[in-house]
BADO-903511 format. One record per residue (C-alpha): residue number from 0; residue in one letter; y, x, z. Coordinates in steps of 0.02 Angstrom, whole numbers, plus 32768, in hexadecimal, padded with zeros to 4 digits. Each point is the difference from the previous one (the first is absolute). Layout:
BADO-903511
NUM;A;Y;X;Z
...
//
This chain:
BADO-903511
0;M;8000;8000;8000
1;K;8074;808C;802D
2;L;7FD4;8058;7F5F
3;L;8029;7F63;7F9D
4;R;80A6;7FEE;8058
5;L;8028;80B8;7FE4
6;T;7FD3;7FF1;7F48
7;S;8069;7F64;7FED
8;L;8094;8055;8054
9;M;7FF4;8099;7F91
10;L;7FF5;7F92;7F65
11;A;8098;7FA0;8038
12;L;8060;80A1;801E
13;A;7FCE;8043;7F55
14;L;8038;7F61;7FAC
15;A;80A2;8006;8062
16;V;801E;80B4;7FCE
17;T;7FD6;7FDB;7F4B
18;A;8073;7F69;8001
19;C;808E;8068;8047
20;G;7FE5;808B;7F80
21;K;800B;7F88;7F6E
22;S;809A;7FB1;8046
23;E;805D;80A6;800E
24;E;7FC9;8033;7F52
25;E;803B;7F5C;7FBA
26;K;80A5;8015;8057
27;R;8014;80AD;7FB6
28;Q;7FD2;7FC0;7F54
29;E;8079;7F71;800F
30;E;808A;8076;803B
31;A;7FDE;8078;7F70
32;K;8002;7F6F;7F86
33;K;80A8;7FC8;8042
34;Q;8048;80B0;7FF0
35;I;7FC0;800D;7F4F
36;E;804B;7F57;7FD5
37;Q;80A7;8034;804C
38;A;8000;80A6;7FA3
39;T;7FD6;7FA8;7F5D
40;K;808E;7F85;8019
41;Q;8078;808D;8026
42;L;7FCC;805B;7F61
43;E;8016;7F61;7F9A
44;D;80AD;7FE5;804B
45;A;8030;80B5;7FDC
46;A;7FC2;7FF1;7F4C
47;K;8068;7F62;7FE6
48;K;809B;8054;8047
49;A;7FE5;809A;7F92
50;Q;7FED;7F90;7F67
51;A;809F;7FA3;802B
52;A;805D;80A3;801C
53;A;7FC4;8042;7F58
54;G;803E;7F63;7FAC
55;E;80AB;8013;8052
56;A;8006;80B7;7FCC
57;G;7FD5;7FCF;7F4F
58;D;808B;7F80;7FFE
59;A;8079;807F;8047
60;A;7FCC;8080;7F7E
61;G;8017;7F80;7F78
62;K;80AE;7FD7;803F
63;A;8029;80B9;8010
64;G;7FC2;801E;7F4F
65;A;8068;7F71;7FC0
66;A;8097;8042;805E
67;A;7FE3;80B0;7FBB
68;G;7FEE;7FB9;7F51
69;A;80A1;7F9F;8014
70;A;8059;809B;8043
71;G;7FBD;8067;7F6E
72;A;803F;7F7E;7F86
73;V;80AB;8002;8051
74;A;8004;80BF;7FFB
75;A;7FCF;8001;7F49
76;T;8087;7F80;7FD9
77;E;8083;8067;805D
78;A;7FC8;809E;7FA6
79;A;800F;7FA9;7F59
80;K;80AE;7FC5;802E
81;G;802E;80B0;8034
82;L;7FC6;8049;7F5B
83;E;805C;7F78;7FA2
84;A;809F;8026;8061
85;F;7FE9;80BA;7FDE
86;A;7FEB;7FDF;7F46
87;K;809C;7F95;7FFF
88;G;805C;808B;805B
89;L;7FCD;807C;7F79
90;Q;8035;7F84;7F7B
91;G;80A7;7FF4;8057
92;M;8012;80BB;7FE0
93;A;7FD4;7FEA;7F4A
94;A;8055;806F;7F81
95;T;80AA;7FBF;7FC8
96;G;8080;805B;7F97
97;P;80B9;801B;8025
98;D;8021;7F52;7FBB
99;G;7F87;7FB4;807E
100;K;7F83;7FCD;7F7C
101;P;7F46;802E;800B
102;V;7FD0;80A3;7FAB
103;T;7F5C;8021;7FAA
104;P;7FCD;80B9;800B
105;V;7FE6;8054;7F59
106;N;7F4F;8018;7FC3
107;F;7FAD;80A0;803E
108;H;7FE4;8038;7F4C
109;E;80BD;800C;7FEC
110;L;800E;8062;80A2
111;Q;7F86;8080;7FBA
112;T;807F;802F;7F7A
113;A;8065;8058;8088
114;F;7F7C;8088;800B
115;V;8014;809A;7F93
116;P;7F96;809D;7FE3
117;L;8023;8096;8070
118;D;7FF9;80AD;7FB3
119;G;7F6E;8065;8042
120;W;7FAE;7F68;8052
121;E;7F76;7F8D;7FC4
122;M;8036;7F4A;8001
123;G;7F7B;7F7F;8025
124;K;7FF2;7F4E;7FC0
125;P;8081;7F8B;8051
126;T;7FBF;7F6C;8064
127;G;8058;7F66;8044
128;S;7FF6;7F55;8050
129;Q;806C;7F6C;802F
130;M;7FFC;7F6B;8075
131;S;805D;7F5B;8001
132;A;7FE1;7FBD;80B0
133;P;8026;8000;808E
134;V;8077;808D;7FCF
135;S;801F;8022;7F48
136;Y;7FFF;80B5;7FC7
137;S;7FB8;8078;7F7E
138;Q;7FD6;80B8;8006
139;A;7FC2;808E;7F93
140;E;7FBA;80AD;8028
141;V;7FCD;80A0;7FAA
142;V;7FBA;80A6;803E
143;Y;802D;80B0;7FC5
144;T;7F8F;8094;8027
145;K;8011;80BC;7FF3
146;G;7F72;8064;804B
147;D;7FF1;7FC6;80B5
148;A;80AF;7FB6;8000
149;R;8019;7F46;7FE8
150;I;8097;7F8E;7FE5
151;T;7FF6;7F43;800D
152;A;8090;7FA2;7FAD
153;S;8017;7F46;8021
154;V;807C;7F78;7FD5
155;M;800E;7F59;805A
156;D;806B;7F6C;7FCB
157;S;802B;7FA3;80A0
158;G;8061;7F7B;7FA3
159;F;8087;8013;8088
160;S;7F84;7FC9;8087
161;Q;8045;8035;80A8
162;L;7F50;8000;8047
163;L;7FD2;808F;7F8B
164;I;80A6;805B;8004
165;G;8016;7FF9;80BC
166;P;7F89;808F;802E
167;F;8069;8079;7F96
168;S;80A9;7FD1;8048
169;M;7FFD;808C;8081
170;Y;7FEB;8084;7F7A
171;L;808A;7FB4;7F95
172;A;8082;8008;808A
173;A;8088;807E;7FD6
174;G;7FF0;80A0;8064
175;F;7F50;7FDE;803E
176;E;7FA8;80A2;802F
177;K;7F6C;802D;806C
178;E;7FB8;80AD;8021
179;T;7F55;802E;8045
180;E;7FA8;80A4;8029
181;H;7FB2;8009;7F54
182;G;8076;7F9E;7F92
183;Y;8088;7F7E;7FEC
184;E;8032;7F55;7FBD
185;K;80AB;7FD3;7FBC
186;S;805F;7F89;7F8F
187;V;802E;8048;7F56
188;K;803A;7FCF;7F52
189;I;7F80;7FFD;7F73
190;A;804E;7FF8;7F52
191;G;8095;7FA5;804C
192;N;7F93;7F85;8060
193;P;7FF1;7FF6;80BE
194;G;7F5B;8046;803F
195;W;7FAA;8073;807A
196;E;7FA2;80A3;800B
197;K;7F74;803A;8073
198;W;7FAC;80A9;8015
199;D;7F72;8044;806B
200;S;7FED;80BE;7FEE
201;E;7F5F;8006;8065
202;D;7FA1;7F89;7F8D
203;K;8067;802B;7F66
204;R;8022;7F49;7FE7
205;G;80A2;7FB8;7FBD
206;E;804F;7F5D;7FC9
207;V;8097;7FD1;7F98
208;A;802D;7F49;7FE5
209;A;808C;7F9A;7FB3
210;F;803C;7F4D;8014
211;V;8034;7FC6;7F53
212;G;8064;7F64;7FD5
213;K;7FEE;7FC1;80B2
214;R;7F4F;7FC5;7FD8
215;F;7F93;808D;7FBB
216;V;7FB3;8083;8073
217;V;7FCD;809E;7FA2
218;N;7F98;807A;8064
219;F;7FBC;80AF;7FDD
220;K;7F86;804A;807F
221;G;7FBD;80B0;7FF0
222;N;7F6D;8055;8057
223;G;7FDA;80B9;7FF7
224;I;80AC;802A;7FB9
225;D;8071;8091;8030
226;N;809E;7F97;8013
227;N;8052;7F5E;7FC4
228;K;8050;804F;7F68
229;V;7F78;7FBF;7F8B
230;L;8014;7F51;8048
231;Y;80BA;8002;7FDA
232;Q;7FD8;803E;7F52
233;L;7F8B;7F6E;7FE1
234;A;807A;7F83;804D
235;E;808F;803C;7F92
236;A;7F93;7FF7;7F64
237;S;7FC0;7F4F;8023
238;N;8051;7F6C;7FAA
239;L;805F;7FC2;8097
240;T;8091;7FC3;7F96
241;K;7F8A;7F98;7F97
242;L;7FAD;7FC1;809E
243;A;80A7;7FC2;8044
244;S;801B;7F97;7F64
245;M;7F59;7FA4;800D
246;K;8007;7F48;802B
//
Protein backbone atom coordinates (compact mmCIF):
# COMPACT_ATOMS: atom_id res chain seq x y z
CA UNK A 1 0.00 0.00 0.00
CA UNK A 2 2.81 2.32 0.91
CA UNK A 3 4.56 1.43 -2.32
CA UNK A 4 1.42 2.26 -4.29
CA UNK A 5 1.06 5.57 -2.54
CA UNK A 6 4.73 6.39 -3.10
CA UNK A 7 4.43 5.47 -6.78
CA UNK A 8 1.33 7.59 -7.16
CA UNK A 9 3.02 10.54 -5.48
CA UNK A 10 6.08 10.30 -7.70
CA UNK A 11 3.88 10.07 -10.79
CA UNK A 12 1.96 13.12 -9.68
CA UNK A 13 5.19 15.04 -9.09
CA UNK A 14 6.52 14.03 -12.49
CA UNK A 15 3.33 15.15 -14.17
CA UNK A 16 3.46 18.41 -12.22
CA UNK A 17 7.07 19.00 -13.22
CA UNK A 18 6.33 18.15 -16.84
CA UNK A 19 3.31 20.45 -16.81
CA UNK A 20 5.38 23.30 -15.40
CA UNK A 21 8.16 22.75 -17.96
CA UNK A 22 5.76 22.98 -20.88
CA UNK A 23 4.17 26.06 -19.48
CA UNK A 24 7.49 27.92 -19.21
CA UNK A 25 8.52 26.82 -22.69
CA UNK A 26 5.24 27.99 -24.09
CA UNK A 27 5.66 31.30 -22.35
CA UNK A 28 9.12 31.70 -23.83
CA UNK A 29 7.85 30.78 -27.26
CA UNK A 30 4.98 33.20 -26.96
CA UNK A 31 7.34 35.96 -25.79
CA UNK A 32 9.75 35.28 -28.65
CA UNK A 33 6.84 35.32 -31.10
CA UNK A 34 5.71 38.68 -29.77
CA UNK A 35 9.24 40.12 -30.09
CA UNK A 36 9.49 38.83 -33.65
CA UNK A 37 6.13 40.35 -34.50
CA UNK A 38 7.16 43.68 -32.97
CA UNK A 39 10.49 43.69 -34.84
CA UNK A 40 8.72 42.84 -38.11
CA UNK A 41 6.27 45.68 -37.60
CA UNK A 42 9.09 48.09 -36.84
CA UNK A 43 10.90 47.04 -40.03
CA UNK A 44 7.72 47.48 -42.06
CA UNK A 45 7.18 50.94 -40.56
CA UNK A 46 10.80 51.90 -41.29
CA UNK A 47 10.49 50.67 -44.87
CA UNK A 48 7.34 52.74 -45.39
CA UNK A 49 9.03 55.83 -43.97
CA UNK A 50 12.10 55.29 -46.19
CA UNK A 51 9.87 54.91 -49.24
CA UNK A 52 7.99 58.09 -48.38
CA UNK A 53 11.27 59.96 -47.83
CA UNK A 54 12.58 58.75 -51.19
CA UNK A 55 9.43 60.01 -52.86
CA UNK A 56 9.81 63.41 -51.23
CA UNK A 57 13.48 63.55 -52.26
CA UNK A 58 12.51 62.68 -55.81
CA UNK A 59 9.93 65.46 -55.84
CA UNK A 60 12.49 67.89 -54.41
CA UNK A 61 15.05 66.85 -57.01
CA UNK A 62 12.48 67.31 -59.74
CA UNK A 63 11.66 70.79 -58.47
CA UNK A 64 15.37 71.60 -58.16
CA UNK A 65 15.96 70.35 -61.69
CA UNK A 66 13.09 72.45 -62.98
CA UNK A 67 14.42 75.46 -61.10
CA UNK A 68 17.93 74.88 -62.49
CA UNK A 69 16.52 74.53 -65.97
CA UNK A 70 14.58 77.75 -65.58
CA UNK A 71 17.69 79.51 -64.23
CA UNK A 72 19.73 78.19 -67.16
CA UNK A 73 17.13 79.44 -69.61
CA UNK A 74 17.18 82.87 -67.97
CA UNK A 75 21.00 82.95 -68.08
CA UNK A 76 21.01 81.95 -71.75
CA UNK A 77 18.46 84.66 -72.53
CA UNK A 78 20.51 87.27 -70.66
CA UNK A 79 23.69 86.16 -72.45
CA UNK A 80 21.94 86.46 -75.81
CA UNK A 81 20.75 89.94 -74.88
CA UNK A 82 24.28 90.87 -73.83
CA UNK A 83 25.74 89.69 -77.14
CA UNK A 84 23.03 91.53 -79.03
CA UNK A 85 23.79 94.73 -77.09
CA UNK A 86 27.51 94.27 -77.76
CA UNK A 87 26.85 93.83 -81.48
CA UNK A 88 24.71 96.95 -81.49
CA UNK A 89 27.49 98.81 -79.69
CA UNK A 90 29.95 97.79 -82.37
CA UNK A 91 27.49 98.84 -85.05
CA UNK A 92 27.24 102.19 -83.31
CA UNK A 93 30.98 102.55 -83.93
CA UNK A 94 30.54 101.67 -87.59
CA UNK A 95 32.75 103.37 -90.12
CA UNK A 96 31.47 106.77 -91.23
CA UNK A 97 33.28 109.32 -93.34
CA UNK A 98 33.82 113.02 -92.61
CA UNK A 99 30.33 113.69 -93.98
CA UNK A 100 28.82 111.27 -91.47
CA UNK A 101 27.80 108.75 -94.11
CA UNK A 102 28.72 105.04 -93.87
CA UNK A 103 31.98 104.09 -95.57
CA UNK A 104 32.64 100.79 -97.29
CA UNK A 105 36.33 99.77 -97.08
CA UNK A 106 38.01 99.26 -100.42
CA UNK A 107 38.51 95.71 -101.65
CA UNK A 108 41.70 94.07 -100.39
CA UNK A 109 42.82 93.50 -104.00
CA UNK A 110 43.05 97.28 -104.39
CA UNK A 111 45.01 97.55 -101.16
CA UNK A 112 47.58 95.12 -102.56
CA UNK A 113 48.53 97.67 -105.25
CA UNK A 114 50.27 99.68 -102.52
CA UNK A 115 52.99 97.03 -102.30
CA UNK A 116 56.09 97.44 -104.49
CA UNK A 117 59.22 95.32 -105.06
CA UNK A 118 62.23 96.02 -102.83
CA UNK A 119 65.67 95.89 -104.35
CA UNK A 120 67.70 92.96 -103.04
CA UNK A 121 64.66 91.33 -101.39
CA UNK A 122 62.37 88.57 -102.61
CA UNK A 123 58.71 89.65 -102.58
CA UNK A 124 56.13 86.98 -101.84
CA UNK A 125 52.58 86.71 -103.11
CA UNK A 126 50.24 89.28 -101.51
CA UNK A 127 47.27 87.99 -99.51
CA UNK A 128 44.21 89.75 -98.14
CA UNK A 129 40.78 89.54 -96.53
CA UNK A 130 37.82 91.71 -95.61
CA UNK A 131 34.84 91.62 -93.25
CA UNK A 132 31.54 93.48 -93.24
CA UNK A 133 30.21 92.85 -89.71
CA UNK A 134 30.20 93.62 -86.88
CA UNK A 135 33.03 95.99 -87.86
CA UNK A 136 33.70 96.62 -91.54
CA UNK A 137 37.33 96.60 -92.68
CA UNK A 138 39.71 95.16 -95.27
CA UNK A 139 43.39 94.31 -95.15
CA UNK A 140 46.24 93.08 -97.35
CA UNK A 141 49.69 91.69 -96.55
CA UNK A 142 52.91 90.66 -98.26
CA UNK A 143 56.22 89.25 -97.02
CA UNK A 144 59.74 90.15 -98.19
CA UNK A 145 62.71 87.89 -97.43
CA UNK A 146 66.47 88.24 -97.68
CA UNK A 147 68.45 85.40 -96.18
CA UNK A 148 67.29 85.10 -92.57
CA UNK A 149 65.81 88.61 -92.55
CA UNK A 150 62.10 89.10 -93.04
CA UNK A 151 59.82 92.12 -93.58
CA UNK A 152 56.05 91.93 -93.32
CA UNK A 153 54.17 94.80 -94.98
CA UNK A 154 50.45 95.25 -94.32
CA UNK A 155 47.72 97.74 -95.19
CA UNK A 156 44.38 98.03 -93.39
CA UNK A 157 41.43 100.16 -94.43
CA UNK A 158 39.57 101.03 -91.23
CA UNK A 159 36.90 102.97 -93.10
CA UNK A 160 37.27 105.65 -90.39
CA UNK A 161 36.18 103.18 -87.69
CA UNK A 162 37.24 104.56 -84.32
CA UNK A 163 37.24 101.05 -82.91
CA UNK A 164 40.10 100.12 -85.25
CA UNK A 165 41.93 103.44 -85.17
CA UNK A 166 41.78 103.88 -81.39
CA UNK A 167 44.64 101.51 -80.48
CA UNK A 168 47.06 103.59 -82.60
CA UNK A 169 46.11 106.98 -81.15
CA UNK A 170 48.93 106.92 -78.58
CA UNK A 171 51.57 106.51 -81.27
CA UNK A 172 50.04 109.26 -83.40
CA UNK A 173 50.20 111.86 -80.64
CA UNK A 174 52.72 114.58 -81.48
CA UNK A 175 55.91 114.27 -79.47
CA UNK A 176 55.25 110.73 -78.25
CA UNK A 177 58.48 108.99 -77.31
CA UNK A 178 59.39 106.01 -75.15
CA UNK A 179 62.84 104.59 -74.49
CA UNK A 180 63.76 101.15 -73.11
CA UNK A 181 67.03 99.41 -72.28
CA UNK A 182 67.22 97.84 -75.73
CA UNK A 183 65.26 100.21 -77.92
CA UNK A 184 62.67 102.92 -78.32
CA UNK A 185 59.23 103.92 -79.65
CA UNK A 186 58.34 107.34 -81.01
CA UNK A 187 55.95 109.24 -83.28
CA UNK A 188 57.39 110.16 -86.69
CA UNK A 189 56.42 111.33 -90.16
CA UNK A 190 56.36 108.77 -92.99
CA UNK A 191 56.19 110.33 -96.47
CA UNK A 192 54.39 113.29 -94.94
CA UNK A 193 51.92 111.13 -93.01
CA UNK A 194 51.73 110.82 -89.22
CA UNK A 195 53.11 107.53 -87.97
CA UNK A 196 55.41 105.80 -85.52
CA UNK A 197 58.67 103.91 -85.31
CA UNK A 198 59.84 101.12 -83.00
CA UNK A 199 63.21 99.45 -82.59
CA UNK A 200 64.59 96.60 -80.45
CA UNK A 201 68.39 96.23 -80.79
CA UNK A 202 68.51 93.00 -78.78
CA UNK A 203 66.12 91.10 -81.08
CA UNK A 204 66.98 93.17 -84.17
CA UNK A 205 63.32 93.84 -84.66
CA UNK A 206 61.89 97.09 -86.00
CA UNK A 207 58.63 98.65 -87.11
CA UNK A 208 57.68 101.69 -89.18
CA UNK A 209 54.01 102.59 -89.71
CA UNK A 210 51.98 105.39 -91.25
CA UNK A 211 48.40 106.58 -90.86
CA UNK A 212 47.25 107.61 -94.32
CA UNK A 213 44.13 109.61 -95.19
CA UNK A 214 42.86 109.27 -91.62
CA UNK A 215 41.68 105.72 -92.42
CA UNK A 216 44.51 103.54 -93.80
CA UNK A 217 47.12 101.99 -91.49
CA UNK A 218 50.28 100.97 -93.38
CA UNK A 219 52.72 98.89 -91.37
CA UNK A 220 56.22 97.54 -92.08
CA UNK A 221 57.69 95.11 -89.53
CA UNK A 222 61.22 93.76 -89.86
CA UNK A 223 62.91 90.83 -88.12
CA UNK A 224 66.62 90.05 -88.30
CA UNK A 225 67.47 93.49 -89.72
CA UNK A 226 70.36 95.77 -88.76
CA UNK A 227 68.25 98.92 -88.39
CA UNK A 228 65.01 100.55 -89.57
CA UNK A 229 66.59 102.15 -92.63
CA UNK A 230 65.30 99.43 -94.97
CA UNK A 231 61.80 99.84 -93.53
CA UNK A 232 61.84 103.57 -94.29
CA UNK A 233 63.09 102.75 -97.77
CA UNK A 234 60.15 100.43 -98.39
CA UNK A 235 57.65 102.85 -96.85
CA UNK A 236 58.87 105.72 -99.03
CA UNK A 237 58.67 103.53 -102.17
CA UNK A 238 55.15 102.25 -101.46
CA UNK A 239 52.18 103.89 -103.18
CA UNK A 240 50.94 105.78 -100.15
CA UNK A 241 49.72 108.68 -102.28
CA UNK A 242 47.64 106.32 -104.39
CA UNK A 243 46.39 104.67 -101.23
CA UNK A 244 45.14 108.00 -99.86
CA UNK A 245 43.04 108.55 -102.99
CA UNK A 246 41.20 105.20 -102.73
CA UNK A 247 37.52 105.34 -101.87
